[in-house]
N, C-alpha and C positions, 0 to 999 in steps of 0.2 A: 490492290492490283491496278496498274495504270490502264488507261483506255486501250492502248495498243496491245498491252500484254493480255488483256481480256479478249480482245479480238483474236489474237493468236491462240489463246486457250480454246476458244469456241471452234475455230476452224482447223486447229492442228493438235491441241493438247488433250488433257483429260476431260472427257465429256461430262462425267459426274460432277467434277469440281466446277466446270463451266456452267452447268445447269444451276448448281447451287449459287454461284456468284451472281448470276442474272436473276434467279427466282427469289432468293431470300429477301432482298430489299423490297421487292414487290409484295412478298408475303407479309412483311412487317407492316407496310402501308395498308394492305388488305385486312389484316387483323385489326388494325385501328379502325378501319372502315366498318368492320364487323361490330366492334364495340359501339361505334356511332349508331349502327342499325338497332342494336339492343337498346341503347339509351333513347333513341328517337321513338321506337315503338313503345317503350316503357312509359314515357311521358305522354304520348298520344293516347295510350291506354287509360291514363288517369282521366281522360275526357269522356270515356264511355265507349260502349260497343259500337254505337253509330259513328263515332269518330274513326275508329279502327276500320270499319267497313268503308267509309268514305275515302280514306287515304288508300285503302287497298284498290278500290275502283280507279282512283286517280293515278296511282302508280302503274297499274296495268295499261292505262291509256297512254301514259308518258312513254312507256316501253314501246308501244306501237308507233307513236309519233316520231320517235328518234331513229327509226329503222334506217332511213337514208344516211343519217349521220354515223350510225354504226358501220354501214358499208364503206363510207369514206374513211373512217378510222382504220378498218381492216385493210383497205387498199393502201393507205399511207404506210402502215406497218410493213406490208409485203414489199412495197417498192423501196422503202428506206433500208430495210434489213438486207435486201438483195444488193442494192447499190453499195452499202457499206462492206458487205462481204467481197464485192468485186473491186473495192477501193475507188469507186467512182464518186468522190466526195462532192463535186459540183452538182451532181444529180440530186443529192440529198437536199440541198438548199432549194432547188427548183421544185421538188415534190412538196416540201414543207410549205412553200409560198402558196402553191395551188390548193393544197389541202385547207389552209387557213381561209383563203378566199371562198372556197366552196362551203366550208363550215359556217362562216359568217352569213353567207347568203341564205342558207337553209334555216339558220337561227332566227332571222328576221321573219320568215314565214311562220315559224312556231310561236314567236312572240305575238303575232297577230291572232293566231288561234287562241292563245291564252287570254288575250284581252277581250275577245268578243264571243267566243264559242264554248267556254268551259262548262257552264251549267247546262246549256242545251244538249251537248254531247253526252253528259252524264245522265241526263233524263232519258235520252234515247237508249242508254245502256240498261235502263230499268231502275235507276236510283230514284228514291223518293224522300221527301221530307228532310229530316235532319241528316240523313246519309248524303243526299244530294248537296245540301248546304256545305257540309264538311269537305266533301270531295271537290266542289267548285272552288272553295277558298284555298285549298292546298294547290290545286291544279293551276289556277290563274296566277298565283304568286310564283310558282316554280317556273312556268313557261315564260313569264315576263322577264325572268333573269336567266333564261336558258343560254344566252350568248356567252356569258362568262364561263359557264360549265362546259360548253362545247369547245371553245378555244383552248381552255385549260386541258381538256381531255386529249385534244389533238397534239398539243405540245408534250404531254406525258407519254403518249404512244410513240411519238417521234424520238424522244430521249431513250425510251426502252428499246426501240428497234436498233439503235446503235450500240446496245449493250450497257448504256449508262442508266442503270436503274436506281442508283443511290441518290442522285439529284432529285428525281421525282419523289422518292421516299421521304427525304427530309422536308420537302415542300408540303407534301400531303400530310405528313405527321403534324405539322403546324396547323394546316387547314382543319384537320379533323378535331384536334384539341380545341380550336376556337369554335368549331361547330357544336361540339359536345357542350361546351360552357354556355353557348348562346341559346341552346335549345330550351331549357326551362325558363330562361329569362324572357324570351320572346313568346313562348307559348302561354305562360302564366302571368307575365307582366311583373317580374321581380325588379327590385332596386330602382323603382321609379319609372321603368319602361312600361308602355301600354301592353295590354294582354291581346295577343293576336289569335289565340286558340291554335287550331291545326295549321293555319296560315303561318304561324310563327315557326313551325318546323321547317317549312319550305323556305321562309325568309332567312333563317339561320344558315341553311345550306347555300343559298345564293350569295349571301354576304361573305361567308367563309371561302367559297370558291373564287369569288372576285379578288379577295386578298391573295390567294394562291396564284391566280393568273398574273397579277401584278408582279409577284416575285419571280415566277418562271419566265415571263416575258422580258423582265429586266436582265435575267441571266443570258437569254438568247441574244438580246440586242446589244449588250455591253461587253460581252466576252467573245473574242474571235476564236471560234471553235469549229469542229467538224459540223455540228448542227447549228447552222446560222442561215439567215435569209440572204439571198443573192444581193450583191451591191447594186445591181440594176435589174430588179425583178421585171419580167415581161410575161404577160399571159400567153400561154401556149395551148391552143385548142387541141392539138394532137396529144399532148400529155394528159389533158382533161379526158379525152376519149379513152386513153389507155387506163387511166385511173378508174373511170366508170366501168370499163370492161371487167375489172376485178371487183369494184364496189357493188355493181348491180346485183350479181348473184348473192353476195353477202347481205345486201339490204333486203332482197326478197326472202332469204332464209330467216332473217330476224323479223321481217314483217309477218311471215307465216307463224313464227314462234309467238310474236306479240298477239296476232289475231287469235291463235289458239288459246292464249292466256285470257284474252278478253272474252272469248267464247265460254271458257270454263267459268269465269267470274259470273257471266250472265246466267249460265246454267245453275250455278250454286246459289245465285241470288234468289231463285225460286224457292229455296229451302229456308229463307229467312236471314235476318241480320246476323244472328249467332253463327250460322253456317258460313257466311261471308267472312265474319271476324275470324273464325277458326282457320279458314283457308288462307286468309291474309297473314295470320301469325305463322302458320306452317310454311307458307311461301317465303316469308321474311327469314325464318330460321334456315330454310334451305339455301337462301342467298348467302347467309352468313357462313354456312358450311362449305359453300362453293368458293369462298374467298381464297383458301389455300390452293384450290384447283385452278382458279384464274391465274394465280402467281406462277405455278408450275407450267400451266398451259401457255401462258404468255412467254415464259422462258423457253419453252419448247418451240414456239413459233419463231422466236429470235434465232435459236440454234438452227432450225430448218432453213429459214431465209438466208442467213449468212453462209451456211455450208453449201447451199445450192448456188449462191452467188460465187462462192470460191470453188465450185465444181467438185464437191465432196458429198454426193448423195448418200453414200453408205454411212457417213457420220451423222447425217440428218436422221436416218432410220434408227441408229443406235440411241440418239438423244430421245426419240419418241419412246423407245422401249424403257429407258431409265425413268422417264416421267410417268409412264403408266404404272410401273411398280410402286413408285413413291406415293402417288396420289391415290391409287387403288387401295393401298394399305390404310391410308388416313381415312378414307370414306367408309371402309369396313368398320372401323372403330366408331365413326360418327353414326352409322346405321344402328349399331347396338345401343348406343347412348340414347338416341331418339326414341327407340322402342321401349326401353326400360324406364325412361324418365319423362315420357310424354306429358302426363298430368302436371308435373312440377313445372315443366317448360311453359305449357299453355297457361297455367295459373299465374305464373310470374308476369306475363304480359296482359292477362285479362283477369283482374281481381274479382270480377263478378262470378267467374267460373262458368259462364254460359258457353264458352268456346271449348271447354275440356272434352266432353263426350265426342263431339264431331272431330275435333282436332286429333284426339287419341286414335280414332279409327283411321284417320289419314296416315299418321306415322306408322301404325301397325301394317298398313297395306303397302305404302310406297317406300318406306325407309329400307326394306330389304333389297331394294333395287338401286341403292345409291352407288354401289361399286360400278354398275353398268353406266350410271350417269357420269361417273368420274372418267371412265374410259371414253365415253362419247365426247366429253369436253376436251380431253387431251388430243384425240384424233382429229376433231373438227378444227381446233386451233392449229395443229400441225399442218393440215392441208390448206387452211387459210394463209398461214405463214409462207407456204409455197406459192400462193396465188391461185391455188386450185379451189376457188370458192364455189364453183358449181356443184362439187361433190357433196359438201355439207348441206347445200341448198336442197339437193334431191333427197337426201336422207331425212331432212326436216319435213319436206313435203309429204313423203311417204308416211312417216311416223305420226306427225301431228295433224295434218289436214285429212289424210285418207284413213287414219286409224283412230287417233285420240278423240277428235271431235265427234265423229259418228258414234263411236262406242260410248262416249260420255252422255250422249242423248239417248241411246238405245238401252244400255245395260241397266240403269236404275229401274226402269219399268219392267224389263224382261226378267231380271233376276229378283225383283222385289226388294232390293237392298237400299233403295232411296239414294241419298247422296253418296253412300259408300260405293255405289256403282261407278260414280265419277272417279273415285280413287282407283278402282280396278282399271279403268280406261287409261289413267296416267301411267300406272305400272306397266301395262302392256305396251304403251307407246314408247316408254324408256327402253324396253327390251328390243323392240323393232328398230329403233334408231341406232342403238349400239350395234346390232347385227348388220345393218346396212352399212354403217361406217367402217366396220371391220372388213367387210367384203370389198368395198371401194378402196380402202387403204391398201389391202394386200395385192390388189391389181397393179399398184405402183405407178399409175399414170401421173400422179401428182409430182413425181420427181422430174418430169420432163416438161413441165409447164413453162412457157416463155411469157415474160411480161412486156 
């Protein structure tokens, strides 16, 4: 399907076919990313429970540090998809230029954090000894190369927002295959390369993403296309303010989500390295299971943004309903799988078996709520795609800050269930978030947001 034909399909044709056309290439790339997550965790797991715990702490911290960049990416997607739906092609180039400048600026800040503050921050989080060493090695390496990851991410989001999800799929397919191949080589020092341990996992990610950035940047710069930089780019403070008007609530939302994740890790750390390892494995497995959801949710955001730009709000709503049905069914199957095969999943990543009892209790408690998690993801992306980023922010504040964190502190002692009480808090928070998003979505204010 040509670029223009896909645009017409999204704003005028069969929505189910349009959603699949946009989402399936993202799904392929995300599934490959899921394979990478499995391979990465598998090889890190060969280094021991302390290595898994250290990477878990570092990953939670990275998620917190990139919240502003997530906000910029969300705003970029909303502005570009809306402009594309309205056929305002010069605006696409202007938004892309400003997003890249902002992304590069924040990347420099994060690189400084990685260079000087990795270990002190992890120590403040409660990491000790070998766990702190592993976490600091992974974190500093990852953040020093964060610039390549951020610019690549913004370019991918921009391509997807115009409906071109195939180009990023091909590029990310190559990136992930290189990353998978480089992981054991750099972690264990194969074929004459030095052994970097857990830092090798981060280094493989940075090097592979840098390769992907070079390819995608060459496509943008050498081909005259709808998604291209302006011939004479000029910095526009007004556009920056408009972008931050959408980015700030999204950044706050993800900041609260990351803060809640850090708080959970800190709470779980009190139960020992095996508990942190179990939580880290379960968290990574959930991330893998969310890969299809991110694909359909991203496709939904594109459909919503372009149809609102073309002034077809009823088609935007129909696209959301289709996505909810597809992804809700997938996550129901994933829920059953995680409950039935929890020991096998956990044992695959942690050969010592230390993570199995705690991890199994996690899946037994949280996995039944994965369908609600799926609905929350689709609804949040849909409203973000409309530029209504304040609504998901409020739902996140309610569910994670006001519900999940206090309950995670209080329930273990009050119920006498120990770390399982933390899992109950997560399940309750998922339910509250889904309920809040459904209420906000049904009110319909997201359909009239102006950017």
